[in-house]
C-alpha positions, 0 to 999 in steps of 0.5 A: 493526462492521467486516467480516472480509474477508481471513482464510481460513475457520477462521483466527482474526482480529481486526477493529478500529477504531483512533482516533487524532488525529481519524482512524480505521483499520479493521484486520484481523489474522490469521496468525503470524510476520513481520508484514506491514503491507499499505497500499492505494492511492488509492480502494481498501481492504484487500478488494482484497488478498484474493489477496495476503493469503491467500498471505502466510506471516506475520502480515498486518495489513491496513488501511483507511485513513481514508475508504477501505473501511470506514474512516470519512471523517476531519475533515481529509484526511490527508497521506501523512506523517500517514497514516504517523504513524497506522499507526505509532500503531496499531503502537505500541499493539499492540507490533508492530515489525519489520514489512515494510510493503507499500505499493501505488500510494499505499500505497507513498508511506505505507510510505516515510514510515512507514520514514523517520519510524518506523525502529524499527518497520520492517524492510523496505519493499515499494514495489509500483507506486510513485507518484507519477512525478515527470514526471507529477504531475497528477490528469489524468495519474495518472487517465488512466494508471490507466484505461488499466491497468485496461482490461486487467484481469479483471472481478473486479479491475474490480468490486473497484476500482469498489466501493472507488472508490465507498466513497471518496466525494465527497472522492476528488479532495481525497484524490488531491490530497494524494497528488499534492502529496507528494514521495516522492523527498524521503522515499526518501533517509531510508529506511534499511532495505532496500527492494524495488521491484516493478513490473509490466512494463506499469505506466504509473504506475510507469514504469522511469524513475521506478523507476530514480529511486527506486533512485538516491535510496534507499540500500538498494534493489533492483528486480524486474519482474514480467512480464505484469503491470501496476499491479494486480499485487498484486490480480489475481494476487499469486503472483509478487509474493508469491514475491519478497516472501517471499524479501525478508522472509527477508533483512531 
């Protein structure tokens, strides 16, 4: 059975597996109010969002995508679009709509696809540390940038990240290829809801040039730069990001 990982002590929570089309999500839900769907990056899982999830004011819907965290490995590696369709199928099964989809790193690609492919479910999108920069679309460059960013992180972040990468299993390179072949710049013009782009000031995976390209391609987007943070801004200290997300969520 999946484990309760994010819900604060004493807060009722639902932890469940959702099977659809040969793939399985693990979903942890708690809280009341505006629904936030939290989508993690490559090699990660919902457990890395402990700080974020406990600070959000609303209904948190945090997932382990197939083959990450506690979710079993799918028969086939999912594309970004198929990940989005799986999350949409879960939301429809539970009757949830009007979500703010928060995607970190690879999760930003899935969040964008979710909004573009299922606009009736999504009220707003947060792209935090958005990948994949069109100027650096190789496994080597993305892995190098990630390692460089992690060098300055706290031991807690390093431990959480290493643990989740190990859980990602032997198919991690295949999953990374699925992330890299996706062209989010083709998806952004189809996102019609408001979009908040969050960039850590020193994030090498989401350079300013890429974030500006996202703004140019997305009909209704704004950018906020979080000072003193890098790519892991939703993981190491989510307070600045949460303040911006809550203000954004009140407007959409």
